[in-house]
C-alpha positions in Angstrom: 23.7 -7.0 -16.7 25.7 -6.6 -13.4 28.2 -4.4 -15.2 29.2 -1.7 -12.6 28.6 1.9 -13.3 32.0 3.5 -14.1 33.2 7.0 -14.9 29.8 8.3 -16.2 28.7 10.4 -13.2 28.2 13.5 -15.3 27.4 12.0 -18.7 24.2 13.4 -20.2 21.0 11.5 -20.1 17.6 12.6 -21.4 14.3 11.4 -19.8 11.5 12.3 -22.2 7.8 11.9 -21.2 5.3 11.7 -24.0 1.7 12.4 -23.2 -1.4 10.4 -24.2 -2.6 13.0 -26.7 0.6 12.6 -28.7 0.5 8.8 -28.4 -3.0 9.0 -30.0 -1.9 11.2 -32.9 0.1 9.2 -35.5 1.7 12.2 -37.1 2.8 13.7 -33.8 4.0 10.4 -32.5 6.0 9.6 -35.6 7.8 13.0 -35.4 8.3 12.5 -31.6 9.9 9.1 -32.1 12.1 10.5 -34.9 13.3 13.4 -32.7 13.8 11.1 -29.7 15.8 8.6 -31.8 18.0 11.5 -32.9 19.0 12.4 -29.3 22.6 11.3 -29.0 23.7 9.1 -26.2 21.7 7.9 -23.2 18.0 8.3 -22.9 14.7 7.0 -21.5 11.2 7.3 -22.9 8.2 7.5 -20.5 4.7 7.3 -22.0 1.1 7.8 -21.0 -1.9 6.4 -22.8 -5.0 7.4 -20.9 -7.1 8.1 -24.0 -6.4 4.6 -25.4 -7.3 3.1 -22.0 -10.6 5.0 -21.9 -11.5 3.8 -25.4 -10.6 0.2 -24.5 -12.6 0.4 -21.3 -15.6 1.7 -23.3 -15.3 -1.1 -25.8 -15.5 -3.6 -22.9 -18.5 -1.8 -21.4 -16.6 -0.2 -18.5 -17.2 3.4 -17.6 -14.1 5.5 -16.9 -14.4 7.6 -13.8 -12.1 10.6 -13.3 -11.6 13.0 -10.4 -9.5 16.2 -11.0 -8.2 14.5 -14.2 -7.1 11.4 -12.3 -8.5 8.0 -13.1 -10.4 6.0 -10.5 -8.9 2.5 -10.9 -11.1 -0.3 -9.7 -10.1 -4.0 -10.2 -11.6 -4.2 -13.8 -10.1 -0.9 -14.8 -6.7 -2.0 -13.5 -6.8 -5.0 -15.8 -7.6 -2.6 -18.7 -4.8 -0.2 -18.0 -2.3 -3.0 -17.4 -3.1 -4.4 -20.8 -3.2 -1.0 -22.6 -0.2 0.7 -20.9 2.0 -2.3 -20.3 1.1 -4.1 -23.5 -0.5 -2.3 -26.4 1.1 1.2 -26.0 4.4 0.1 -24.6 5.2 -2.7 -27.0 4.1 -0.6 -30.1 6.5 2.1 -29.0 9.3 -0.4 -28.4 8.8 -1.9 -31.9 8.8 1.5 -33.5 11.9 2.6 -31.7 13.6 -0.6 -32.9 12.7 0.4 -36.4 14.4 3.7 -35.8 17.6 2.0 -34.7 17.0 2.4 -30.9 17.6 -0.7 -28.9 14.5 -0.2 -26.6 13.2 -2.3 -23.7 9.7 -1.9 -22.4 9.3 -1.8 -18.6 6.6 -1.4 -16.0 7.6 -0.7 -12.4 7.3 -4.4 -11.6 10.0 -5.3 -14.1 13.4 -5.8 -12.3 11.6 -4.1 -9.3 12.4 -0.7 -10.9 9.6 1.3 -9.3 7.7 0.3 -6.2 4.7 2.1 -4.9 2.0 1.8 -2.2 -1.7 2.0 -2.8 -2.9 5.6 -2.5 -4.9 6.0 0.8 -8.4 7.3 0.8 -8.3 11.1 1.2 -11.1 13.7 1.5 -13.6 10.9 0.8 -12.0 10.0 -2.5 -10.9 6.4 -3.1 -8.8 6.2 -6.2 -8.6 2.4 -6.0 -5.6 0.7 -7.4 -3.5 3.8 -7.9 0.1 3.9 -6.8 2.1 6.6 -5.0 5.8 6.0 -5.6 8.0 4.9 -2.7 11.3 4.2 -4.5 12.8 4.0 -8.0 15.9 1.9 -8.7 18.2 4.3 -10.6 21.2 1.9 -10.4 19.2 -0.9 -12.2 18.1 1.6 -14.9 21.6 3.0 -15.2 23.0 -0.6 -15.7 20.6 -1.1 -18.6 21.4 2.3 -20.1 25.1 1.7 -19.8 24.6 -1.6 -21.7 23.2 0.3 -24.7 19.5 -0.2 -23.8 16.9 2.5 -23.9 14.2 1.9 -21.3 10.6 2.7 -22.3 8.6 3.2 -19.1 4.9 2.5 -18.8 2.8 4.3 -16.2 2.4 1.2 -14.0 4.1 0.3 -10.8 3.8 -2.5 -8.2 3.5 -2.8 -4.4 6.0 -5.6 -3.8 3.1 -7.9 -2.8 2.1 -9.1 -6.2 -0.2 -6.2 -7.2 0.1 -3.8 -10.1 -0.8 -0.2 -9.6 -1.9 2.5 -12.0 0.6 5.4 -11.6 0.6 8.9 -13.2 3.0 9.1 -16.1 4.3 12.5 -15.1 5.2 11.0 -11.7 6.9 8.1 -13.4 9.0 10.5 -15.5 9.9 12.6 -12.5 10.8 9.7 -10.3 12.8 8.1 -13.1 14.8 11.3 -13.6 15.4 11.7 -9.9 16.6 8.2 -9.6 19.1 8.7 -12.4 20.4 12.0 -11.2 23.2 10.5 -9.1 24.5 8.7 -12.2 24.0 11.3 -15.0 23.6 14.9 -15.9 19.8 14.5 -16.4 17.5 16.6 -18.5 13.8 15.8 -17.9 11.5 16.8 -20.8 7.7 16.7 -20.5 6.5 16.8 -24.1 2.9 17.3 -25.2 0.8 19.1 -27.8 1.7 22.7 -26.9 4.9 24.7 -27.2 5.3 25.0 -23.4 3.4 26.5 -20.5 1.2 29.2 -21.9 0.3 32.5 -20.4 -2.8 32.6 -22.5 -4.4 29.2 -23.3 -5.8 30.7 -26.5 -2.5 31.9 -27.8 -0.1 29.0 -28.7 2.8 31.4 -28.9 2.4 32.9 -25.4 5.0 30.5 -23.9 6.3 31.4 -20.5 10.1 30.9 -20.9 11.0 30.2 -17.2 9.0 29.3 -14.2 10.5 29.2 -10.7 8.8 28.0 -7.5 7.7 31.5 -6.6 6.4 32.1 -10.2 4.4 28.9 -10.0 2.7 29.9 -6.7 1.8 33.3 -8.3 0.5 31.7 -11.6 -1.5 29.1 -9.6 -3.1 31.8 -7.4 -4.1 34.0 -10.4 -5.4 31.1 -12.5 -2.8 31.4 -15.2 -1.8 27.8 -14.5 -4.6 25.3 -13.7 -5.9 21.8 -14.3 -3.6 19.1 -15.5 -0.6 21.5 -15.7 -0.5 21.8 -11.9 0.7 18.3 -11.1 3.0 18.4 -14.1 4.8 21.5 -12.7 4.7 20.1 -9.2 6.5 17.0 -10.4 9.0 19.2 -12.4 9.8 21.3 -9.3 10.3 18.2 -7.2 12.7 16.8 -9.8 14.7 20.1 -9.8 14.8 19.9 -6.0 16.1 16.3 -6.1 19.1 17.1 -8.3 17.8 16.8 -11.9 19.8 19.3 -13.9 17.2 20.7 -16.2 13.4 20.3 -16.6 11.6 21.5 -19.7 8.0 21.4 -20.7 7.7 21.6 -24.5 6.2 20.5 -27.8 6.6 16.9 -28.7 8.6 17.8 -31.8 11.0 20.1 -29.9 12.7 17.8 -27.4 16.2 18.9 -27.9 16.3 20.9 -24.7 16.4 24.3 -26.4 12.6 25.1 -26.6 9.6 25.5 -24.3 9.3 26.4 -20.6 12.2 25.7 -18.3 11.3 24.9 -14.7 13.8 26.2 -12.2 
């Protein structure tokens, strides 16, 4: 796998992130995988799976604790998310992609040292536990796999280089993966979920905002149009644009061809 990267600097590559709600819904997931498989050329799939982790934790008698939509990850919870994200969800997606003719390989950040993080420090009295904030992602290693016809399937887990796994936000994994691949490809990053895009009215599924710039985001955040879990998603999207990712789109899981949804500029 030491094949050098040659003559593909501006070749297209899609990085598609699929959210936990889609992973949980068989009909949506099946369509997402069909559409993902139909994307020509080079691609990466990044997945969440928080709802499955919550169900598994409950079955084991563990309470899931969340702060601002982020999971508090103690030692027992870390074992659960490692099993669910790195095993159950990841390998099922890999198997289903193989059935679609996509030669997929499941990865956590620890595999081939592809994404390294540090444990998030305590801030404002909140200790998130074994949660990772990304330090570096190895785009060359990923590009080498991709150039050898392999489609990485990235789980939301990283490692600290000292033998410890860390739970890491899937949107962040997608953004960091896209940023790391930007020097090698013309990267389109797509955040796919159960809505058609970023909505101006949460009760109107057709009120998609077509384009959001950094200034737009600050305005929408201030007036409450954008809130909750969409905030970190757009923050990750803006960081990706700033780091050289060509296009970033937030869209419906069955509309991942880059022509629909909200474009972040």
